[in-house]
C-alpha positions in Angstrom: 0.0 0.0 0.0 1.4 3.4 -1.0 1.3 5.8 1.9 0.3 9.4 1.5 0.3 12.4 3.8 -3.1 12.8 5.4 -5.2 13.5 8.5 -7.9 11.1 9.6 -10.2 12.5 12.2 -13.3 11.9 14.2 -15.2 13.4 17.0 -17.6 12.4 19.8 -19.9 14.8 21.6 -23.2 15.0 23.5 -21.7 13.6 26.7 -24.4 13.7 29.5 -24.1 17.1 31.3 -20.8 18.1 29.7 -20.0 20.7 27.1 -17.1 18.8 25.6 -16.2 17.3 22.2 -13.6 14.4 22.2 -11.5 14.7 19.1 -9.4 11.9 17.5 -6.6 12.4 15.0 -4.3 10.2 13.0 -1.8 12.3 11.2 0.6 10.8 8.6 3.4 13.2 7.6 7.0 14.1 8.2 7.9 14.4 11.9 8.5 18.2 11.7 5.2 18.7 9.9 3.3 16.6 12.5 4.6 18.9 15.2 3.3 22.0 13.4 0.0 20.5 12.5 -0.6 19.4 16.2 0.1 23.0 17.3 -2.4 24.4 14.8 -5.0 21.8 15.9 -4.5 22.9 19.5 -4.9 26.5 18.5 -7.9 25.9 16.4 -9.7 23.9 19.1 -8.5 26.0 22.1 -9.0 25.6 24.9 -7.9 21.9 24.7 -7.7 19.5 27.6 -6.9 15.8 28.4 -4.5 15.4 25.4 -3.6 11.8 25.2 -1.0 10.3 22.9 -2.2 6.9 21.8 0.6 5.8 19.4 3.3 7.2 17.1 6.0 5.7 15.0 7.7 5.7 11.7 5.7 4.3 8.8 7.5 1.2 7.5 8.5 1.2 3.8 8.5 5.0 3.4 11.1 7.7 3.2 10.5 9.8 6.3 6.8 9.4 7.0 5.6 9.0 10.5 2.1 8.6 12.0 0.8 10.1 15.2 -2.5 8.9 16.8 -3.9 11.1 19.6 -7.1 12.4 21.2 -8.0 15.5 23.0 -11.1 17.3 24.5 -12.4 20.7 23.6 -15.6 22.6 24.0 -15.5 23.4 20.3 -17.6 20.9 18.2 -16.0 21.9 14.8 -13.1 23.6 13.1 -13.6 27.0 11.5 -11.0 26.4 8.8 -9.4 22.9 8.6 -7.4 23.8 5.5 -5.8 26.6 7.5 -4.4 23.9 9.8 -3.4 21.5 7.0 -3.8 22.1 3.3 -3.8 18.5 2.4 -6.0 15.4 2.6 -8.5 15.4 5.5 -10.9 12.4 5.9 -13.4 11.7 8.6 -12.8 8.2 9.9 -15.7 7.0 11.9 -13.8 4.1 13.4 -11.7 6.5 15.5 -13.8 6.6 18.7 -13.7 5.4 22.3 -14.0 1.7 22.9 -13.8 -0.4 26.1 -10.0 -0.8 25.5 -7.7 1.6 23.7 -6.0 -1.5 22.0 -9.0 -1.8 19.8 -8.6 1.8 18.7 -5.1 0.9 17.4 -6.6 -1.6 14.9 -7.0 1.3 12.5 -3.2 1.5 12.2 -3.1 -2.0 10.7 -6.0 -1.3 8.4 -4.3 1.9 7.1 -1.1 -0.1 6.5 0.8 1.9 9.1 1.8 -0.8 11.6 
């Protein structure tokens, strides 16, 4: 599978009695780019809380691509301008969501050919 730079994302909201949206991101890009994209995501969804790194590593069989899987919480239910954060491929991935165990969340890495 040929790997391309992209952001997969999803969100969960409507938690009983809470004004919070839980965001999930899987970023595939160069390490330096991932750092900048994450910073812009934090700024775009500020204030953010409960940032949790789930997995990150180099993408096998590529020249310099890495992936970064993380989640965070924000009171904002949407981005105002996602292309201002990353002017590349964005795709909503509905399989990124909370499960009983976080290990099941990592199955998407295999499906995407990253692990």
